[in-house]
C-alpha positions as YAML, in Angstrom:
chain: A
units: angstrom
residues:
- id: 1
  name: UNK
  ca: [130.37, -38.38, 115.94]
- id: 2
  name: UNK
  ca: [132.79, -40.46, 117.43]
- id: 3
  name: UNK
  ca: [130.16, -42.79, 118.76]
- id: 4
  name: UNK
  ca: [128.65, -43.10, 115.28]
- id: 5
  name: UNK
  ca: [132.47, -43.74, 113.80]
- id: 6
  name: UNK
  ca: [132.89, -46.44, 116.45]
- id: 7
  name: UNK
  ca: [129.57, -48.32, 115.83]
- id: 8
  name: UNK
  ca: [130.10, -48.12, 111.97]
- id: 9
  name: UNK
  ca: [133.59, -49.77, 112.80]
- id: 10
  name: UNK
  ca: [132.35, -52.57, 115.14]
- id: 11
  name: UNK
  ca: [129.64, -53.28, 112.64]
- id: 12
  name: UNK
  ca: [132.51, -53.50, 109.70]
- id: 13
  name: UNK
  ca: [134.34, -56.01, 111.99]
- id: 14
  name: UNK
  ca: [131.86, -57.76, 113.98]
- id: 15
  name: UNK
  ca: [128.55, -57.80, 112.01]
- id: 16
  name: UNK
  ca: [129.33, -57.63, 108.28]
- id: 17
  name: UNK
  ca: [131.40, -60.23, 107.86]
- id: 18
  name: UNK
  ca: [128.87, -62.65, 109.03]
- id: 19
  name: UNK
  ca: [125.56, -60.83, 107.36]
- id: 20
  name: UNK
  ca: [124.65, -63.73, 104.84]
- id: 21
  name: UNK
  ca: [125.03, -66.31, 107.86]
- id: 22
  name: UNK
  ca: [122.67, -64.25, 110.14]
- id: 23
  name: UNK
  ca: [119.99, -63.49, 107.14]
- id: 24
  name: UNK
  ca: [120.15, -67.18, 106.57]
- id: 25
  name: UNK
  ca: [119.26, -68.07, 110.14]
- id: 26
  name: UNK
  ca: [117.04, -65.26, 110.82]
- id: 27
  name: UNK
  ca: [115.05, -66.28, 107.38]
- id: 28
  name: UNK
  ca: [115.01, -70.02, 108.34]
- id: 29
  name: UNK
  ca: [113.82, -69.17, 112.20]
- id: 30
  name: UNK
  ca: [111.15, -66.89, 110.54]
- id: 31
  name: UNK
  ca: [109.79, -69.69, 108.18]
- id: 32
  name: UNK
  ca: [110.26, -72.51, 111.05]
- id: 33
  name: UNK
  ca: [108.19, -70.27, 113.63]
- id: 34
  name: UNK
  ca: [105.32, -69.58, 111.18]
- id: 35
  name: UNK
  ca: [104.85, -73.31, 110.56]
- id: 36
  name: UNK
  ca: [105.13, -74.16, 114.11]
- id: 37
  name: UNK
  ca: [102.21, -71.64, 115.08]
- id: 38
  name: UNK
  ca: [100.28, -72.91, 111.87]
- id: 39
  name: UNK
  ca: [100.52, -76.30, 113.07]
- id: 40
  name: UNK
  ca: [100.77, -76.23, 116.89]
- id: 41
  name: UNK
  ca: [99.41, -72.71, 117.70]
- id: 42
  name: UNK
  ca: [101.24, -70.27, 120.20]
- id: 43
  name: UNK
  ca: [101.50, -72.85, 122.78]
- id: 44
  name: UNK
  ca: [103.91, -74.78, 120.34]
- id: 45
  name: UNK
  ca: [105.88, -71.47, 119.37]
- id: 46
  name: UNK
  ca: [106.34, -70.70, 123.00]
- id: 47
  name: UNK
  ca: [107.33, -74.14, 124.15]
- id: 48
  name: UNK
  ca: [109.95, -74.59, 121.31]
- id: 49
  name: UNK
  ca: [111.68, -70.98, 121.67]
- id: 50
  name: UNK
  ca: [114.18, -72.08, 124.19]
- id: 51
  name: UNK
  ca: [113.03, -75.29, 125.94]
- id: 52
  name: UNK
  ca: [115.52, -75.35, 128.76]
- id: 53
  name: UNK
  ca: [115.17, -71.79, 130.04]
- id: 54
  name: UNK
  ca: [111.67, -70.97, 128.44]
- id: 55
  name: UNK
  ca: [108.86, -73.07, 129.60]
- id: 56
  name: UNK
  ca: [105.34, -72.66, 128.61]
- id: 57
  name: UNK
  ca: [102.81, -73.75, 131.41]
- id: 58
  name: UNK
  ca: [99.55, -72.51, 130.22]
- id: 59
  name: UNK
  ca: [98.73, -69.83, 131.19]
- id: 60
  name: UNK
  ca: [102.12, -68.95, 132.47]
- id: 61
  name: UNK
  ca: [105.61, -68.30, 130.46]
- id: 62
  name: UNK
  ca: [108.18, -69.37, 132.84]
- id: 63
  name: UNK
  ca: [111.92, -67.85, 132.69]
- id: 64
  name: UNK
  ca: [115.06, -68.92, 134.02]
- id: 65
  name: UNK
  ca: [117.76, -66.19, 133.63]
- id: 66
  name: UNK
  ca: [121.49, -65.54, 133.54]
- id: 67
  name: UNK
  ca: [121.79, -64.91, 137.26]
- id: 68
  name: UNK
  ca: [120.03, -68.37, 137.93]
- id: 69
  name: UNK
  ca: [116.62, -66.55, 139.34]
- id: 70
  name: UNK
  ca: [113.39, -67.49, 137.82]
- id: 71
  name: UNK
  ca: [110.00, -65.82, 137.09]
- id: 72
  name: UNK
  ca: [107.01, -65.61, 135.34]
- id: 73
  name: UNK
  ca: [105.89, -62.67, 132.52]
- id: 74
  name: UNK
  ca: [102.50, -61.69, 133.31]
- id: 75
  name: UNK
  ca: [101.06, -60.15, 130.05]
- id: 76
  name: UNK
  ca: [97.91, -58.65, 131.27]
- id: 77
  name: UNK
  ca: [96.76, -58.44, 127.52]
- id: 78
  name: UNK
  ca: [99.77, -56.55, 126.38]
- id: 79
  name: UNK
  ca: [101.34, -58.92, 124.06]
- id: 80
  name: UNK
  ca: [104.60, -60.22, 123.72]
- id: 81
  name: UNK
  ca: [107.33, -59.20, 121.41]
- id: 82
  name: UNK
  ca: [109.65, -61.99, 120.68]
- id: 83
  name: UNK
  ca: [113.25, -60.97, 119.44]
- id: 84
  name: UNK
  ca: [115.53, -63.77, 117.66]
- id: 85
  name: UNK
  ca: [119.20, -63.18, 118.75]
- id: 86
  name: UNK
  ca: [121.86, -64.53, 116.92]
- id: 87
  name: UNK
  ca: [124.93, -63.23, 119.15]
- id: 88
  name: UNK
  ca: [122.85, -63.33, 122.60]
- id: 89
  name: UNK
  ca: [123.43, -65.71, 125.16]
- id: 90
  name: UNK
  ca: [121.50, -68.91, 125.38]
- id: 91
  name: UNK
  ca: [119.68, -67.12, 128.58]
- id: 92
  name: UNK
  ca: [116.60, -64.92, 127.80]
- id: 93
  name: UNK
  ca: [116.54, -61.37, 128.09]
- id: 94
  name: UNK
  ca: [113.46, -59.69, 129.17]
- id: 95
  name: UNK
  ca: [112.19, -56.36, 129.73]
- id: 96
  name: UNK
  ca: [108.66, -56.49, 131.16]
- id: 97
  name: UNK
  ca: [107.94, -52.83, 131.55]
- id: 98
  name: UNK
  ca: [108.66, -51.72, 127.80]
- id: 99
  name: UNK
  ca: [105.77, -50.24, 125.99]
- id: 100
  name: UNK
  ca: [103.55, -50.91, 124.12]
- id: 101
  name: UNK
  ca: [104.90, -54.53, 125.12]
- id: 102
  name: UNK
  ca: [107.42, -56.65, 126.89]
- id: 103
  name: UNK
  ca: [109.80, -57.95, 124.99]
- id: 104
  name: UNK
  ca: [111.69, -61.34, 125.27]
- id: 105
  name: UNK
  ca: [114.83, -62.49, 123.34]
- id: 106
  name: UNK
  ca: [115.38, -66.40, 122.25]
- id: 107
  name: UNK
  ca: [118.55, -67.56, 120.28]
- id: 108
  name: UNK
  ca: [118.26, -68.15, 116.99]
- id: 109
  name: UNK
  ca: [118.51, -71.44, 115.35]
- id: 110
  name: UNK
  ca: [116.81, -74.41, 113.68]
- id: 111
  name: UNK
  ca: [114.63, -75.82, 116.56]
- id: 112
  name: UNK
  ca: [112.45, -78.73, 116.52]
- id: 113
  name: UNK
  ca: [109.46, -77.53, 114.54]
- id: 114
  name: UNK
  ca: [108.05, -77.39, 111.23]
- id: 115
  name: UNK
  ca: [107.24, -74.60, 108.81]
- id: 116
  name: UNK
  ca: [104.02, -73.54, 107.04]
- id: 117
  name: UNK
  ca: [104.90, -73.54, 103.29]
- id: 118
  name: UNK
  ca: [102.49, -71.60, 100.95]
- id: 119
  name: UNK
  ca: [101.76, -73.39, 97.28]
- id: 120
  name: UNK
  ca: [104.34, -72.83, 94.68]
- id: 121
  name: UNK
  ca: [103.95, -73.20, 91.00]
- id: 122
  name: UNK
  ca: [106.62, -75.53, 89.82]
- id: 123
  name: UNK
  ca: [106.43, -74.47, 86.10]
- id: 124
  name: UNK
  ca: [107.33, -70.84, 87.65]
- id: 125
  name: UNK
  ca: [109.95, -72.37, 89.68]
- id: 126
  name: UNK
  ca: [111.65, -74.08, 86.72]
- id: 127
  name: UNK
  ca: [111.57, -70.94, 84.28]
- id: 128
  name: UNK
  ca: [113.08, -68.84, 87.05]
- id: 129
  name: UNK
  ca: [116.09, -71.03, 87.45]
- id: 130
  name: UNK
  ca: [119.06, -69.27, 85.60]
- id: 131
  name: UNK
  ca: [120.55, -71.25, 82.37]
- id: 132
  name: UNK
  ca: [124.07, -70.47, 84.38]
- id: 133
  name: UNK
  ca: [122.80, -72.11, 87.45]
- id: 134
  name: UNK
  ca: [121.60, -74.76, 85.63]
- id: 135
  name: UNK
  ca: [124.82, -75.48, 83.57]
- id: 136
  name: UNK
  ca: [126.99, -75.46, 86.90]
- id: 137
  name: UNK
  ca: [124.84, -77.77, 89.17]
- id: 138
  name: UNK
  ca: [122.42, -79.41, 86.27]
- id: 139
  name: UNK
  ca: [118.99, -78.40, 85.72]
- id: 140
  name: UNK
  ca: [117.09, -80.60, 88.56]
- id: 141
  name: UNK
  ca: [119.55, -79.80, 91.12]
- id: 142
  name: UNK
  ca: [119.62, -76.28, 90.37]
- id: 143
  name: UNK
  ca: [115.67, -76.19, 91.07]
- id: 144
  name: UNK
  ca: [116.28, -78.25, 94.37]
- id: 145
  name: UNK
  ca: [118.72, -75.28, 95.46]
- id: 146
  name: UNK
  ca: [116.45, -72.73, 94.48]
- id: 147
  name: UNK
  ca: [113.39, -74.19, 95.83]
- id: 148
  name: UNK
  ca: [115.36, -74.68, 99.24]
- id: 149
  name: UNK
  ca: [116.50, -70.89, 99.00]
- id: 150
  name: UNK
  ca: [112.94, -69.74, 98.40]
- id: 151
  name: UNK
  ca: [111.17, -72.16, 100.95]
- id: 152
  name: UNK
  ca: [113.64, -72.56, 104.00]
- id: 153
  name: UNK
  ca: [112.59, -74.97, 106.55]
- id: 154
  name: UNK
  ca: [110.89, -77.57, 103.79]
- id: 155
  name: UNK
  ca: [110.59, -80.96, 104.43]
- id: 156
  name: UNK
  ca: [112.14, -83.47, 101.72]
- id: 157
  name: UNK
  ca: [108.31, -84.57, 100.70]
- id: 158
  name: UNK
  ca: [107.41, -80.67, 100.34]
- id: 159
  name: UNK
  ca: [110.97, -80.04, 98.52]
- id: 160
  name: UNK
  ca: [110.04, -82.92, 95.99]
- id: 161
  name: UNK
  ca: [106.56, -81.62, 95.42]
- id: 162
  name: UNK
  ca: [107.79, -77.69, 94.70]
- id: 163
  name: UNK
  ca: [110.14, -78.99, 92.57]
- id: 164
  name: UNK
  ca: [108.35, -81.52, 90.54]
- id: 165
  name: UNK
  ca: [110.43, -84.49, 91.24]
- id: 166
  name: UNK
  ca: [110.08, -87.82, 93.31]
- id: 167
  name: UNK
  ca: [110.69, -87.90, 97.01]
- id: 168
  name: UNK
  ca: [113.89, -90.08, 96.28]
- id: 169
  name: UNK
  ca: [115.35, -87.90, 93.76]
- id: 170
  name: UNK
  ca: [114.54, -84.74, 95.96]
- id: 171
  name: UNK
  ca: [116.63, -86.48, 99.17]
- id: 172
  name: UNK
  ca: [119.44, -87.73, 96.68]
- id: 173
  name: UNK
  ca: [119.71, -84.17, 95.51]
- id: 174
  name: UNK
  ca: [119.58, -82.38, 98.59]
- id: 175
  name: UNK
  ca: [122.23, -84.92, 99.86]
- id: 176
  name: UNK
  ca: [124.61, -83.89, 97.25]
- id: 177
  name: UNK
  ca: [124.17, -79.94, 98.26]
- id: 178
  name: UNK
  ca: [124.46, -80.52, 101.80]
- id: 179
  name: UNK
  ca: [127.68, -82.42, 101.12]
- id: 180
  name: UNK
  ca: [128.86, -79.36, 98.90]
- id: 181
  name: UNK
  ca: [128.27, -76.99, 101.76]
- id: 182
  name: UNK
  ca: [125.17, -75.65, 100.06]
- id: 183
  name: UNK
  ca: [122.52, -76.40, 102.29]
- id: 184
  name: UNK
  ca: [121.99, -77.78, 105.71]
- id: 185
  name: UNK
  ca: [119.59, -80.24, 107.16]
- id: 186
  name: UNK
  ca: [118.05, -80.44, 110.68]
- id: 187
  name: UNK
  ca: [115.96, -83.52, 111.81]
- id: 188
  name: UNK
  ca: [112.57, -83.15, 113.82]
- id: 189
  name: UNK
  ca: [111.97, -86.72, 114.70]
- id: 190
  name: UNK
  ca: [112.15, -88.66, 111.45]
- id: 191
  name: UNK
  ca: [111.45, -85.61, 109.22]
- id: 192
  name: UNK
  ca: [114.34, -83.94, 107.67]
- id: 193
  name: UNK
  ca: [114.08, -79.84, 107.21]
- id: 194
  name: UNK
  ca: [116.35, -78.26, 104.66]
- id: 195
  name: UNK
  ca: [117.57, -74.67, 104.39]
- id: 196
  name: UNK
  ca: [120.48, -73.18, 102.62]
- id: 197
  name: UNK
  ca: [123.74, -71.69, 103.71]
- id: 198
  name: UNK
  ca: [125.44, -68.71, 103.22]
- id: 199
  name: UNK
  ca: [127.62, -70.56, 100.55]
- id: 200
  name: UNK
  ca: [124.16, -71.58, 98.85]
- id: 201
  name: UNK
  ca: [122.85, -68.12, 99.08]
- id: 202
  name: UNK
  ca: [126.00, -66.37, 97.56]
- id: 203
  name: UNK
  ca: [126.09, -68.72, 94.74]
- id: 204
  name: UNK
  ca: [122.58, -68.00, 93.90]
- id: 205
  name: UNK
  ca: [123.16, -64.23, 93.95]
- id: 206
  name: UNK
  ca: [126.15, -64.54, 91.76]
- id: 207
  name: UNK
  ca: [124.81, -67.02, 88.81]
- id: 208
  name: UNK
  ca: [120.93, -66.51, 88.97]
...
């Protein structure tokens, strides 16, 4: 009972205050991993997990651990469970004896990757945005925020297509939302990838 109370207390003070931020990071990371696999396969995914400490040299995945030791993962057909870590160290943690498959941690964050996006119906997007959100932000900007929230990791071109506006307009609205702290933008080469911040999620949840 004491252990359960201690765990609940720790969650309340350590995890709960950051839950929205954690959810936003995990959502963006899942989306970005999906795009990476879709466009570059598993090789692109494994190469981008944590390049400084996790190196994919087909057919071997090389690791540098916190101790400074290096090692290889030999899966022998068992597969590998990738565990995103928000609070963990930048060094990977590995259990290669776990059943039914070994697991490996990597730090959550927007990595140099792309994100696979399924088609979205623009008319449905426009009708989904609430009147109160449109009144607060303006209809087009509200649509842009809603689109980024539902398509984390979208590029400016994809954002424009899904929101039904020009790329220049999408870029302008994304800049305003980013300046207001409602979205964040990460760059991969010359491509901007957009995701919402906890403040953006909170705004959508309260006025949508």
